[in-house]
N, C-alpha and C positions, 0 to 999 in steps of 0.2 A: 290515868290508866292507859291501857294499850291503845295505840293509834287506830288499829283495825277493828276495835270494838264499836261498831256503828249500827244504827237502826237498819233493819232489813235482814239481819242474820236469822236463819231458820233451822229448825230440826224437826224431824218426823220420826215417830216410833209406831211400829205396827206390831200388835200382839194378838194372839188368839186368846180369847177369854177362856180361862181354865179355872179349876177349883181354887187356885191361889188368889183369884181376882173377884170372886163372886160372893154375894150374900144369897141365902136360900129362904129367907122368911117370906119372899114373894111367891114361893111355890115352885114346883118343877125342879129343874137342874140348877137353877139360880141365874142371876143376872149380874152384870158388872156393878160393883159397889161404887158409890160416890167417892169414898176415900181413895179407892184404888184408881179411879179415873183421875182424880186430882194429883195423886202420886205420879202417874204417867205424864201429866201435864208439867209438873215440876221437873221431872227427869228430862223432858224435851227442852225445857228452858235451860237446864244445865248443859245439855249436849249442844245447844245452839251457840253457846258462848265460851265453853271451857277452853277450847283450843286457841282462843283469842285473848285469854287473860295472861298477865305477867306470870312468870314462873313462880311457884310457891303460893299461888292464889287460887281460890275457888269461890263459889257463891253459896249463900244460904237464903232460903225463902223466908219472907216476913209478912207477906200479904197475899190473900187469895180471894178473888171475887168471881165465883163460877156458878153457873146454873147447870144442873143435870136434869134434862127434860125428856130423855128417852131411855128405855131399857134395852140393853144389849145382852142377848142370851148367851149362855155358855156355849162355846163352840164357834161363835162368830168372831171375825177379826174386828178389832178396833184400831183406828188410826188416829193418833194424837199428834197435833202440830203446835209448835210454839214459834212465834216471830217476835224478835226484839223490836219494840216500838220506840223506846226512849232510853237514853243514857244520861243520868244526872249525877255526876261525880261517881260515887260508889254504888248508886242505886240504879237498878235496871227495871224496866217495865215491859212485859210481854203480853201479846195477844195469844190466847190459847183456845184450842177447840178440839173436839173429839167427834169422829164419825164412825158408825159401824158400817156394815155392808149395805145397809138400806137407807140410812138417814143420818143427819147431824144429831148427836145426842148430848152435847155439852159445849159451852163456850164461856168466855169471860176474860179476865185479866189476872196476871200474876206478877208479883214484884219480888226481886231478889237483891241482895247486897253482896258486893265483892268484899272478901275478907282474906287475910293472910292465913295460910294453913298453919295450925299449931303443931310444933314438933314435939314428939315424946322422946325424952332423953333417958 
């Protein structure tokens, strides 16, 4: 794979929690859902490495080990970070975490695999 694909690559995503990211069964205006937090973590992993991949390649997620331990209310900003920890051939391992304006709300690891993009003819 690409020579510059090395541990230490990072990306950060900052989003305001809006209706597209919340669940409302907790009451009130809703809170950041776990699937959406994980989706942002995956997106941060993609952004950390995409520019370092060979042309015509991308990554796909295949493993997530994440704890979501704090509620982030609608209207607050959530900051999600991914850092590449390990490159093992085509397999990548990331440390991921999420913070809202007040506290850490999630963390864990995420793994992705490098694949060739399929062309539609």
